[in-house]
C-alpha positions in Angstrom: 43.8 144.7 112.7 45.6 143.4 115.8 45.7 145.6 118.7 48.9 146.1 121.0 47.2 144.0 123.7 46.4 141.1 121.4 50.0 141.2 120.2 51.3 141.2 123.9 49.0 138.3 124.8 50.1 136.3 121.8 53.7 136.8 122.7 53.0 135.7 126.1 51.2 132.5 125.1 54.0 131.6 122.6 56.9 132.4 125.1 56.7 128.8 126.7 57.0 127.1 123.5 59.8 129.4 122.4 61.6 128.8 125.6 61.3 125.1 125.2 62.7 125.2 121.7 65.5 127.4 122.6 66.6 124.9 125.6 66.1 121.9 123.3 68.4 123.5 120.8 71.0 125.2 122.9 71.7 122.5 125.5 73.2 119.9 123.0 75.0 122.8 121.1 76.5 124.0 124.3 77.5 120.4 125.2 79.0 119.8 121.9 81.0 123.0 122.0 82.4 122.2 125.6 83.4 118.6 124.6 85.1 119.8 121.5 87.6 121.7 123.6 88.3 118.7 125.8 89.9 115.4 125.6 87.2 113.0 126.7 87.8 109.3 126.2 85.0 107.4 127.7 86.7 103.9 127.5 90.2 105.2 128.3 90.2 107.3 131.2 87.3 109.7 130.8 87.6 113.3 130.9 91.4 114.4 130.5 90.8 118.0 130.5 91.0 120.9 128.1 93.0 120.8 125.0 91.4 123.7 123.5 91.7 123.8 119.6 93.8 120.6 119.3 90.5 118.6 118.4 89.7 121.2 115.6 93.2 121.1 114.3 93.4 117.3 114.2 90.1 117.0 112.6 90.6 119.8 109.7 94.3 118.5 109.1 93.2 114.9 108.5 93.6 114.0 104.9 90.0 112.7 104.7 88.3 116.0 105.7 88.3 117.9 102.4 87.3 115.0 100.4 84.4 114.3 102.8 83.3 117.9 102.3 83.4 117.5 98.6 81.8 114.3 98.8 78.9 115.7 100.9 78.4 118.6 98.5 78.5 116.4 95.4 76.0 114.1 96.8 73.6 116.7 98.0 74.0 118.6 94.6 73.1 115.4 92.7 70.1 114.7 94.8 68.8 118.1 94.3 69.4 117.9 90.4 67.3 114.7 90.2 64.7 115.7 92.7 64.0 119.0 91.2 64.0 117.9 87.6 62.0 114.8 87.9 59.8 116.4 90.4 58.7 119.1 87.8 58.1 116.2 85.2 56.0 114.1 87.7 54.1 117.2 89.1 53.2 118.2 85.2 52.1 114.5 84.8 50.2 114.3 88.1 48.2 117.8 87.1 46.8 116.2 84.1 43.4 114.4 84.6 43.6 110.7 84.4 41.7 107.5 85.7 42.6 106.8 89.1 44.4 110.0 89.8 44.3 109.8 93.6 45.6 106.3 93.9 48.6 107.4 91.3 49.3 110.4 93.5 49.4 108.2 96.7 51.7 105.8 95.2 54.1 108.6 94.0 54.2 110.0 97.4 54.4 106.7 99.3 58.4 106.4 99.2 58.8 109.4 101.3 57.4 107.5 104.2 59.7 104.7 104.0 62.4 105.0 106.7 66.1 105.6 105.3 67.3 102.4 106.5 64.6 100.3 105.1 64.9 102.2 101.7 68.7 101.6 101.5 68.4 97.9 102.4 65.6 97.5 99.6 67.8 99.2 97.0 71.0 97.5 98.0 69.6 93.9 98.1 66.5 93.8 95.7 67.8 96.2 93.0 71.5 96.9 93.0 72.8 93.4 94.1 75.0 92.0 91.1 73.9 88.5 91.5 70.2 88.5 92.5 69.1 92.0 92.2 66.4 93.2 89.6 69.0 95.4 87.9 71.1 92.5 87.4 68.6 90.4 85.7 67.6 93.3 83.4 71.3 93.6 82.4 71.5 89.8 81.6 68.4 89.9 79.6 70.2 92.3 77.3 73.3 90.3 77.3 75.4 92.7 79.3 77.5 92.0 82.6 75.6 93.2 85.7 77.0 96.4 87.4 78.4 96.2 90.8 76.7 99.5 91.6 78.3 100.0 95.0 81.7 99.7 93.9 81.6 100.6 90.3 79.3 103.7 90.7 79.3 104.2 94.4 78.4 108.0 94.7 75.8 107.6 92.0 74.3 104.7 93.8 73.8 106.7 97.0 72.4 109.7 95.1 69.8 107.4 93.4 68.8 105.7 96.6 68.3 108.9 98.4 66.7 110.6 95.3 64.1 108.0 95.3 63.0 108.8 98.8 63.1 112.6 98.5 61.5 112.9 95.1 57.9 112.5 96.5 58.5 115.5 98.6 59.7 117.7 95.9 56.8 116.3 93.6 54.1 117.3 96.3 55.4 120.8 96.9 55.8 121.4 93.0 52.3 119.8 92.2 50.8 122.2 94.8 52.5 125.1 92.7 51.2 123.6 89.7 47.7 123.6 90.7 47.7 127.4 91.4 48.8 128.1 88.0 46.2 130.5 86.2 44.8 128.1 83.5 43.5 131.1 81.6 47.1 132.5 81.1 48.3 129.1 79.7 45.1 128.9 77.2 45.9 132.6 76.1 49.5 131.8 75.4 48.5 128.7 73.5 46.1 130.6 71.4 48.9 133.2 70.6 50.8 130.3 69.2 53.2 129.7 72.0 54.7 125.9 71.9 55.1 123.8 74.8 58.7 124.7 75.4 58.0 128.5 75.3 55.2 128.0 77.7 57.4 125.9 80.1 60.2 128.5 80.0 58.3 131.6 80.3 55.2 130.8 82.2 55.5 127.4 84.1 59.1 127.7 85.3 58.8 131.4 86.7 55.6 130.3 88.4 57.5 127.3 90.1 60.5 129.6 91.2 59.2 130.0 94.7 58.3 126.2 95.1 61.7 125.2 93.6 63.6 127.4 96.0 61.6 126.1 98.9 62.4 122.5 98.0 66.0 123.1 97.5 66.3 124.9 100.8 64.4 122.3 102.9 66.0 119.4 101.3 69.5 120.7 101.5 69.2 121.1 105.3 68.3 117.5 105.9 70.7 116.2 103.1 73.8 117.7 104.6 73.3 115.0 107.6 72.9 112.1 105.3 74.2 109.0 107.2 71.7 105.9 107.4 71.9 105.3 103.5 75.6 105.3 103.6 76.0 103.1 106.7 73.7 100.6 105.3 75.1 100.3 101.6 78.7 101.1 101.2 79.7 101.7 104.9 81.8 104.9 103.7 83.8 102.9 101.2 84.5 103.7 97.7 84.6 107.4 98.1 81.3 107.8 99.6 82.3 109.0 103.1 80.5 112.3 103.8 81.3 114.7 106.6 78.7 113.1 108.8 80.1 109.8 108.3 83.5 110.9 109.0 82.7 112.2 112.3 81.1 108.9 113.1 84.3 106.9 112.2 86.6 109.3 114.1 84.6 108.8 117.2 84.6 105.1 116.7 88.3 104.7 115.7 89.7 107.1 118.4 87.0 106.7 121.1 87.4 110.4 121.6 84.1 112.4 122.1 86.1 115.5 121.9 87.5 115.0 118.4 83.8 113.9 117.2 82.5 117.1 118.7 84.9 119.3 116.9 83.8 117.6 113.8 80.1 118.2 114.7 81.1 122.0 115.1 82.6 122.0 111.5 79.4 120.3 110.2 77.2 123.1 111.8 79.5 125.7 110.2 79.0 124.0 106.9 75.4 123.8 107.1 75.0 127.5 108.2 77.1 128.5 105.3 75.0 126.5 102.7 71.8 127.6 104.5 72.7 131.4 104.3 73.8 131.0 100.5 70.5 129.3 99.8 68.5 131.6 101.9 69.8 134.6 99.9 68.8 132.6 96.6 65.3 132.2 98.2 65.0 135.8 99.3 66.0 137.0 95.9 63.6 134.9 94.1 60.7 135.8 96.3 61.4 139.6 95.9 61.5 139.0 92.2 58.1 137.5 92.2 56.6 140.2 94.2 
């Protein structure tokens, strides 16, 4: 058992790292808040003083604000659905003994280490190109006209590209949870006559609840700031403009750092609302599993 002196020593040794982490987080946040109340035009006169809540009013009153929020939530929700669903299926498959299991697992996890920009370029040019893309050749082989993905199915295309990159992460977490499943319990339910669907619903899925909630929480935090894939593929056109991309466009169009900072504050508020909501779900699931 840790003594009072050891706990004090541990806090003392952790203090420098905690202090640096707080400084690293608070300085950019403080500068964002500062500029959000000012009219700062770097290429047109520089800092022109306080405008208080004018930047916030301009940003939220824009006709593009709420559609960008809806698009952000739709893309995040679609990615989570695909990664969790297929992550469970892949984890179940990879948990089975097979020849070359280590190599197969490495290949499944590999896309997670590809940079978002490279991933988006590969999907845009090698797969989704309506003239020379692989999917276009498959469509022609079946006698159908190729789909122009980024204009006909823009949001689904973004969801597909990002899901491909995040699916390995979900699979890895869920596979770890699968490997901790009690095999004797599964064998007992099988001997009792439970079919595969019943075993999945009443044994496997409850056991994966903790891993699923962790996957959803971590992915959501990162996916709310999705930018590179949209910038490389659609450029925010065809209804794919998320809140992060809208902030980028507003700063470029108006050259107003204050307006972009106000949008950044809105993005922080949205991220915290979603994170708090998910934390409640995570806490509820963890309490239920205790």
